[in-house]
C-alpha positions as a Python dict, from the first residue, in 0.01 Angstrom:
ca = {
    (1, 'X'): (0, 0, 0),
    (2, 'X'): (353, 137, -18),
    (3, 'X'): (617, -102, 118),
    (4, 'X'): (952, -39, 275),
    (5, 'X'): (1231, -258, 412),
    (6, 'X'): (1431, -231, 733),
    (7, 'X'): (1743, -418, 842),
    (8, 'X'): (1738, -572, 1189),
    (9, 'X'): (2003, -749, 1394),
    (10, 'X'): (1909, -1108, 1312),
    (11, 'X'): (2036, -1069, 956),
    (12, 'X'): (1743, -1123, 717),
    (13, 'X'): (1564, -832, 562),
    (14, 'X'): (1218, -767, 703),
    (15, 'X'): (948, -596, 496),
    (16, 'X'): (660, -404, 647),
    (17, 'X'): (360, -213, 519),
    (18, 'X'): (368, 165, 562),
    (19, 'X'): (71, 278, 780),
    (20, 'X'): (-189, 502, 623),
    (21, 'X'): (-186, 725, 933),
    (22, 'X'): (134, 833, 1114),
    (23, 'X'): (165, 647, 1442),
    (24, 'X'): (283, 791, 1773),
    (25, 'X'): (515, 561, 1966),
    (26, 'X'): (521, 618, 2341),
    (27, 'X'): (674, 455, 2643),
    (28, 'X'): (561, 464, 3003),
    (29, 'X'): (661, 402, 3361),
    (30, 'X'): (755, 585, 3680),
    (31, 'X'): (1023, 837, 3764),
    (32, 'X'): (1153, 1080, 4026),
    (33, 'X'): (1224, 1456, 4040),
    (34, 'X'): (1594, 1403, 3976),
    (35, 'X'): (1546, 1151, 3693),
    (36, 'X'): (1240, 1288, 3511),
    (37, 'X'): (1413, 1571, 3318),
    (38, 'X'): (1708, 1348, 3221),
    (39, 'X'): (1490, 1057, 3112),
    (40, 'X'): (1261, 1287, 2915),
    (41, 'X'): (1559, 1439, 2733),
    (42, 'X'): (1693, 1095, 2644),
    (43, 'X'): (1356, 975, 2518),
    (44, 'X'): (1317, 1284, 2301),
    (45, 'X'): (1668, 1246, 2158),
    (46, 'X'): (1604, 877, 2086),
    (47, 'X'): (1295, 958, 1878),
    (48, 'X'): (1010, 861, 2110),
    (49, 'X'): (690, 1061, 2062),
    (50, 'X'): (563, 1056, 2419),
    (51, 'X'): (612, 953, 2780),
    (52, 'X'): (327, 845, 3009),
    (53, 'X'): (378, 843, 3387),
    (54, 'X'): (189, 625, 3631),
    (55, 'X'): (-63, 789, 3865),
    (56, 'X'): (-85, 550, 4161),
    (57, 'X'): (-37, 756, 4475),
    (58, 'X'): (71, 470, 4704),
    (59, 'X'): (321, 324, 4455),
    (60, 'X'): (465, 613, 4253),
    (61, 'X'): (554, 981, 4284),
    (62, 'X'): (306, 1246, 4172),
    (63, 'X'): (297, 1240, 3792),
    (64, 'X'): (192, 1601, 3735),
    (65, 'X'): (499, 1738, 3912),
    (66, 'X'): (722, 1499, 3722),
    (67, 'X'): (556, 1583, 3389),
    (68, 'X'): (611, 1955, 3450),
    (69, 'X'): (978, 1887, 3521),
    (70, 'X'): (1001, 1679, 3204),
    (71, 'X'): (836, 1961, 3008),
    (72, 'X'): (1105, 2205, 3118),
    (73, 'X'): (1376, 1977, 2975),
    (74, 'X'): (1218, 1896, 2636),
    (75, 'X'): (1077, 2066, 2328),
    (76, 'X'): (890, 1796, 2135),
    (77, 'X'): (810, 1500, 2362),
    (78, 'X'): (441, 1461, 2449),
    (79, 'X'): (364, 1407, 2817),
    (80, 'X'): (75, 1218, 2974),
    (81, 'X'): (-62, 1050, 3280),
    (82, 'X'): (-60, 678, 3220),
    (83, 'X'): (-317, 664, 3370),
    (84, 'X'): (-512, 861, 3628),
    (85, 'X'): (-855, 766, 3765),
    (86, 'X'): (-1192, 928, 3851),
    (87, 'X'): (-1178, 893, 4230),
    (88, 'X'): (-856, 1024, 4382),
    (89, 'X'): (-901, 1376, 4241),
    (90, 'X'): (-1205, 1593, 4174),
    (91, 'X'): (-1240, 1649, 3796),
    (92, 'X'): (-1160, 2018, 3847),
    (93, 'X'): (-835, 1925, 4024),
    (94, 'X'): (-740, 1679, 3750),
    (95, 'X'): (-819, 1932, 3477),
    (96, 'X'): (-626, 2204, 3657),
    (97, 'X'): (-320, 1983, 3703),
    (98, 'X'): (-296, 1857, 3345),
    (99, 'X'): (-377, 2202, 3202),
    (100, 'X'): (-83, 2336, 3406),
    (101, 'X'): (138, 2075, 3237),
    (102, 'X'): (-13, 2186, 2906),
    (103, 'X'): (91, 2544, 2975),
    (104, 'X'): (438, 2440, 3094),
    (105, 'X'): (495, 2220, 2788),
    (106, 'X'): (347, 2466, 2538),
    (107, 'X'): (75, 2227, 2428),
    (108, 'X'): (227, 1880, 2467),
    (109, 'X'): (11, 1738, 2749),
    (110, 'X'): (-234, 1447, 2726),
    (111, 'X'): (-468, 1333, 3003),
    (112, 'X'): (-465, 954, 3017),
    (113, 'X'): (-744, 816, 3235),
    (114, 'X'): (-906, 484, 3319),
    (115, 'X'): (-1144, 344, 3581),
    (116, 'X'): (-859, 298, 3830),
    (117, 'X'): (-677, -13, 3947),
    (118, 'X'): (-375, -12, 4180),
    (119, 'X'): (-439, 350, 4282),
    (120, 'X'): (-781, 252, 4416),
    (121, 'X'): (-690, -97, 4539),
    (122, 'X'): (-439, 62, 4776),
    (123, 'X'): (-724, 268, 4918),
    (124, 'X'): (-937, -42, 4965),
    (125, 'X'): (-1155, 48, 4665),
    (126, 'X'): (-1261, -127, 4345),
    (127, 'X'): (-1238, 43, 4004),
    (128, 'X'): (-1504, 308, 3944),
    (129, 'X'): (-1831, 184, 3798),
    (130, 'X'): (-1869, 265, 3426),
    (131, 'X'): (-2160, 502, 3504),
    (132, 'X'): (-1947, 697, 3753),
    (133, 'X'): (-1657, 700, 3507),
    (134, 'X'): (-1884, 837, 3234),
    (135, 'X'): (-2016, 1115, 3459),
    (136, 'X'): (-1661, 1208, 3558),
    (137, 'X'): (-1540, 1209, 3198),
    (138, 'X'): (-1817, 1443, 3084),
    (139, 'X'): (-1741, 1689, 3365),
    (140, 'X'): (-1366, 1663, 3310),
    (141, 'X'): (-1404, 1756, 2944),
    (142, 'X'): (-1615, 2058, 3042),
    (143, 'X'): (-1346, 2183, 3278),
    (144, 'X'): (-1076, 2132, 3015),
    (145, 'X'): (-1277, 2341, 2768),
    (146, 'X'): (-1306, 2622, 3024),
    (147, 'X'): (-1684, 2580, 3049),
    (148, 'X'): (-1923, 2614, 3340),
    (149, 'X'): (-1969, 2269, 3492),
    (150, 'X'): (-2282, 2211, 3704),
    (151, 'X'): (-2226, 2141, 4072),
    (152, 'X'): (-2262, 1782, 4186),
    (153, 'X'): (-2263, 1830, 4562),
    (154, 'X'): (-2395, 1482, 4632),
    (155, 'X'): (-2135, 1313, 4414),
    (156, 'X'): (-1838, 1532, 4503),
    (157, 'X'): (-1897, 1605, 4867),
    (158, 'X'): (-1869, 1261, 5027),
    (159, 'X'): (-2103, 1366, 5307),
    (160, 'X'): (-2008, 1736, 5306),
    (161, 'X'): (-2310, 1966, 5289),
    (162, 'X'): (-2360, 2200, 4993),
    (163, 'X'): (-2224, 2550, 5058),
    (164, 'X'): (-2555, 2717, 4970),
    (165, 'X'): (-2741, 2519, 5236),
    (166, 'X'): (-2516, 2593, 5534),
    (167, 'X'): (-2297, 2900, 5493),
    (168, 'X'): (-2558, 3172, 5447),
    (169, 'X'): (-2343, 3362, 5200),
    (170, 'X'): (-2470, 3674, 5025),
    (171, 'X'): (-2331, 3544, 4698),
    (172, 'X'): (-2134, 3258, 4551),
    (173, 'X'): (-2062, 3068, 4229),
    (174, 'X'): (-2363, 2907, 4067),
    (175, 'X'): (-2150, 2662, 3871),
    (176, 'X'): (-1789, 2546, 3865),
    (177, 'X'): (-1530, 2671, 3618),
    (178, 'X'): (-1150, 2683, 3604),
    (179, 'X'): (-1120, 3051, 3544),
    (180, 'X'): (-764, 3071, 3421),
    (181, 'X'): (-834, 2810, 3149),
    (182, 'X'): (-1142, 3003, 3041),
    (183, 'X'): (-947, 3333, 3044),
    (184, 'X'): (-674, 3196, 2815),
    (185, 'X'): (-929, 3067, 2563),
    (186, 'X'): (-768, 2971, 2233),
    (187, 'X'): (-423, 3069, 2364),
    (188, 'X'): (-415, 2734, 2549),
    (189, 'X'): (-505, 2435, 2333),
    (190, 'X'): (-747, 2201, 2505),
    (191, 'X'): (-576, 1898, 2658),
    (192, 'X'): (-681, 1581, 2474),
    (193, 'X'): (-836, 1309, 2689),
    (194, 'X'): (-718, 953, 2618),
    (195, 'X'): (-917, 674, 2785),
    (196, 'X'): (-754, 343, 2868),
    (197, 'X'): (-1022, 81, 2800),
    (198, 'X'): (-1065, -296, 2798),
    (199, 'X'): (-1435, -385, 2824),
    (200, 'X'): (-1718, -292, 2586),
    (201, 'X'): (-1889, -45, 2823),
    (202, 'X'): (-1580, 169, 2882),
    (203, 'X'): (-1481, 146, 2514),
    (204, 'X'): (-1827, 282, 2425),
    (205, 'X'): (-1798, 563, 2681),
    (206, 'X'): (-1456, 657, 2543),
    (207, 'X'): (-1591, 659, 2187),
    (208, 'X'): (-1859, 908, 2288),
    (209, 'X'): (-1669, 1143, 2517),
    (210, 'X'): (-1292, 1106, 2475),
    (211, 'X'): (-1048, 1230, 2213),
    (212, 'X'): (-878, 893, 2187),
    (213, 'X'): (-927, 543, 2326),
    (214, 'X'): (-614, 340, 2393),
    (215, 'X'): (-700, -26, 2427),
    (216, 'X'): (-557, -246, 2701),
    (217, 'X'): (-666, -573, 2540),
    (218, 'X'): (-334, -726, 2439),
    (219, 'X'): (-118, -758, 2129),
    (220, 'X'): (-320, -1005, 1926),
    (221, 'X'): (-465, -849, 1606),
    (222, 'X'): (-793, -1037, 1653),
    (223, 'X'): (-840, -884, 1997),
    (224, 'X'): (-754, -537, 1867),
    (225, 'X'): (-997, -578, 1577),
    (226, 'X'): (-1267, -671, 1829),
    (227, 'X'): (-1192, -361, 2039),
    (228, 'X'): (-1190, -135, 1732),
    (229, 'X'): (-1526, -278, 1628),
    (230, 'X'): (-1667, -203, 1974),
    (231, 'X'): (-1546, 157, 1947),
    (232, 'X'): (-1722, 203, 1611),
    (233, 'X'): (-2067, 83, 1720),
    (234, 'X'): (-2175, 436, 1814),
    (235, 'X'): (-2211, 636, 1489),
    (236, 'X'): (-2086, 945, 1670),
    (237, 'X'): (-1785, 769, 1815),
    (238, 'X'): (-1498, 817, 1573),
    (239, 'X'): (-1213, 875, 1816),
    (240, 'X'): (-853, 795, 1735),
    (241, 'X'): (-739, 456, 1857),
    (242, 'X'): (-427, 338, 2033),
    (243, 'X'): (-296, 32, 2217),
    (244, 'X'): (-95, -43, 2528),
    (245, 'X'): (146, -327, 2449),
    (246, 'X'): (399, -496, 2682),
    (247, 'X'): (722, -545, 2486),
    (248, 'X'): (1052, -708, 2584),
    (249, 'X'): (1326, -740, 2323),
    (250, 'X'): (1587, -1013, 2354),
    (251, 'X'): (1771, -1220, 2090),
    (252, 'X'): (1628, -1537, 2246),
    (253, 'X'): (1247, -1581, 2227),
    (254, 'X'): (1221, -1809, 2530),
    (255, 'X'): (1426, -1571, 2743),
    (256, 'X'): (1216, -1277, 2629),
    (257, 'X'): (893, -1458, 2716),
    (258, 'X'): (1020, -1530, 3065),
    (259, 'X'): (1125, -1169, 3116),
    (260, 'X'): (792, -1024, 3004),
    (261, 'X'): (576, -1250, 3221),
    (262, 'X'): (554, -1009, 3516),
    (263, 'X'): (419, -731, 3299),
    (264, 'X'): (190, -958, 3098),
    (265, 'X'): (46, -1119, 3412),
    (266, 'X'): (-83, -785, 3535),
    (267, 'X'): (-175, -656, 3191),
    (268, 'X'): (-375, -968, 3099),
    (269, 'X'): (-575, -934, 3421),
    (270, 'X'): (-744, -623, 3282),
    (271, 'X'): (-934, -852, 3043),
    (272, 'X'): (-1066, -1067, 3329),
    (273, 'X'): (-1068, -817, 3616),
    (274, 'X'): (-1418, -899, 3736),
    (275, 'X'): (-1402, -1270, 3653),
    (276, 'X'): (-1549, -1244, 3304),
    (277, 'X'): (-1314, -1253, 3004),
    (278, 'X'): (-1355, -967, 2755),
    (279, 'X'): (-1265, -1010, 2390),
    (280, 'X'): (-1189, -1315, 2176),
    (281, 'X'): (-975, -1588, 2332),
    (282, 'X'): (-973, -1967, 2293),
    (283, 'X'): (-1076, -2208, 2568),
    (284, 'X'): (-721, -2273, 2686),
    (285, 'X'): (-651, -1902, 2706),
    (286, 'X'): (-976, -1841, 2889),
    (287, 'X'): (-878, -2099, 3152),
    (288, 'X'): (-537, -1935, 3199),
    (289, 'X'): (-695, -1592, 3239),
    (290, 'X'): (-933, -1725, 3504),
    (291, 'X'): (-632, -1862, 3692),
    (292, 'X'): (-457, -1526, 3664),
    (293, 'X'): (-768, -1361, 3808),
    (294, 'X'): (-794, -1606, 4097),
    (295, 'X'): (-424, -1591, 4188),
    (296, 'X'): (-377, -1215, 4152),
    (297, 'X'): (-175, -1046, 4428),
    (298, 'X'): (-202, -665, 4413),
    (299, 'X'): (103, -644, 4640),
    (300, 'X'): (301, -772, 4340),
    (301, 'X'): (128, -561, 4075),
    (302, 'X'): (337, -559, 3753),
    (303, 'X'): (612, -752, 3933),
    (304, 'X'): (843, -1015, 3786),
    (305, 'X'): (792, -1355, 3945),
    (306, 'X'): (447, -1269, 4083),
    (307, 'X'): (181, -1537, 4144),
    (308, 'X'): (-21, -1406, 3851),
    (309, 'X'): (270, -1457, 3612),
    (310, 'X'): (316, -1826, 3701),
    (311, 'X'): (8, -1963, 3513),
    (312, 'X'): (96, -1791, 3186),
    (313, 'X'): (155, -2012, 2885),
    (314, 'X'): (367, -1908, 2585),
    (315, 'X'): (45, -1871, 2386),
    (316, 'X'): (-114, -1634, 2639),
    (317, 'X'): (209, -1436, 2665),
    (318, 'X'): (204, -1392, 2286),
    (319, 'X'): (-162, -1290, 2300),
    (320, 'X'): (-106, -1011, 2551),
    (321, 'X'): (254, -909, 2485),
    (322, 'X'): (536, -909, 2231),
    (323, 'X'): (860, -1078, 2332),
    (324, 'X'): (1152, -1178, 2112),
    (325, 'X'): (1429, -1052, 1881),
    (326, 'X'): (1409, -701, 1730),
    (327, 'X'): (1283, -814, 1389),
    (328, 'X'): (1008, -1026, 1541),
    (329, 'X'): (895, -743, 1768),
    (330, 'X'): (896, -491, 1484),
    (331, 'X'): (692, -723, 1263),
    (332, 'X'): (430, -780, 1532),
    (333, 'X'): (403, -411, 1611),
    (334, 'X'): (364, -336, 1240),
    (335, 'X'): (66, -575, 1231),
    (336, 'X'): (-103, -361, 1495),
    (337, 'X'): (-24, -36, 1317),
    (338, 'X'): (-175, -177, 998),
    (339, 'X'): (-507, -215, 1184),
    (340, 'X'): (-531, 165, 1202),
    (341, 'X'): (-371, 211, 1544),
    (342, 'X'): (-238, 568, 1567),
    (343, 'X'): (-69, 541, 1908),
    (344, 'X'): (135, 261, 2065),
    (345, 'X'): (235, 277, 2432),
    (346, 'X'): (512, 22, 2476),
    (347, 'X'): (543, -114, 2829),
    (348, 'X'): (820, -330, 2975),
    (349, 'X'): (842, -650, 3173),
    (350, 'X'): (754, -515, 3515),
    (351, 'X'): (928, -442, 3844),
    (352, 'X'): (1202, -684, 3948),
    (353, 'X'): (1308, -779, 3595),
    (354, 'X'): (1683, -846, 3573),
    (355, 'X'): (1855, -507, 3532),
    (356, 'X'): (2097, -622, 3261),
    (357, 'X'): (1815, -783, 3064),
    (358, 'X'): (1607, -467, 3101),
    (359, 'X'): (1896, -253, 2976),
    (360, 'X'): (1944, -481, 2675),
    (361, 'X'): (1572, -473, 2596),
    (362, 'X'): (1563, -93, 2620),
    (363, 'X'): (1870, -65, 2397),
    (364, 'X'): (1735, -298, 2128),
    (365, 'X'): (1391, -139, 2143),
    (366, 'X'): (1530, 211, 2103),
    (367, 'X'): (1811, 141, 1857),
    (368, 'X'): (1654, -126, 1635),
    (369, 'X'): (1277, -165, 1678),
    (370, 'X'): (1189, 203, 1693),
    (371, 'X'): (1395, 298, 1382),
    (372, 'X'): (1246, 1, 1194),
    (373, 'X'): (897, 136, 1263),
    (374, 'X'): (1003, 487, 1158),
    (375, 'X'): (1177, 393, 833),
    (376, 'X'): (1007, 568, 538),
}
């Protein structure tokens, strides 16, 4: 494997292995109509490959509008939902919205989707069952390809009667299709679907029906290897693979671990959401994750100082996030890239993190970690 070296702020030279496949490096978060174009421009200029915006209707502004605004201000930056869910929008509405961003961005849109978490919790709902998620994903892909998608009046109507049984129309559609996508054909590249997945069932669904699966299983290579193995069990499932990774950069490791705890507390919960821990973890880590599950407060989702961040040990923080000086963070991220990861979505420390510390982390991440990962 070809090697290269990169200088980082701590002084010593750090050597990394060059990945066999180019990796996309994304960031994510929330924004507003006034900030989205400016932030997108800055991310593009700084060398980021993509920006994913939260879709959680009670906590954040509508991502599709913000993504379209970001598209108008950029030329290269990829734009995604990070992530949407299968319940708050009909698959035709989701496909229509992201395909509109695809048209506005001239082919730079990605549809990030998962089973749903905060978006559904704030409606009093649990994440969608894997079977419902699979059905939604299949229909969503049909809409994005401009195909006829069979009606599912029972599943879509929520108690509303089928049109054919009540309206007495002389004629009507016999299936569902987004006509403008179908009319454009090859002039509009199909939007890739990227599934956020943690457990084996959703990983398997993503491997069969998505274009990429981006794992939300942490930053430990052993956990990523487990998730990759799960995605390869289906012979037909050879999707590209990515990883969501909380990252906080600070010259002091202990400080960085404290700052990242709000983000890691919520992120680690994905691996124990229903009380059962997914993926390899030792007994001490398993006990901590159970405590995170039992103490979780959705009112403080991804929030610094939340109840779910209090039980975290340094070992669990290192399992689910990367926190420390630039060279340390770059080395750990390189370990993940060397597993075959082709997309990294780097998340921060959560809401309520000290603003000066956040600014320093963003600066070091952009000016030192990102170039170190890009160095040929």
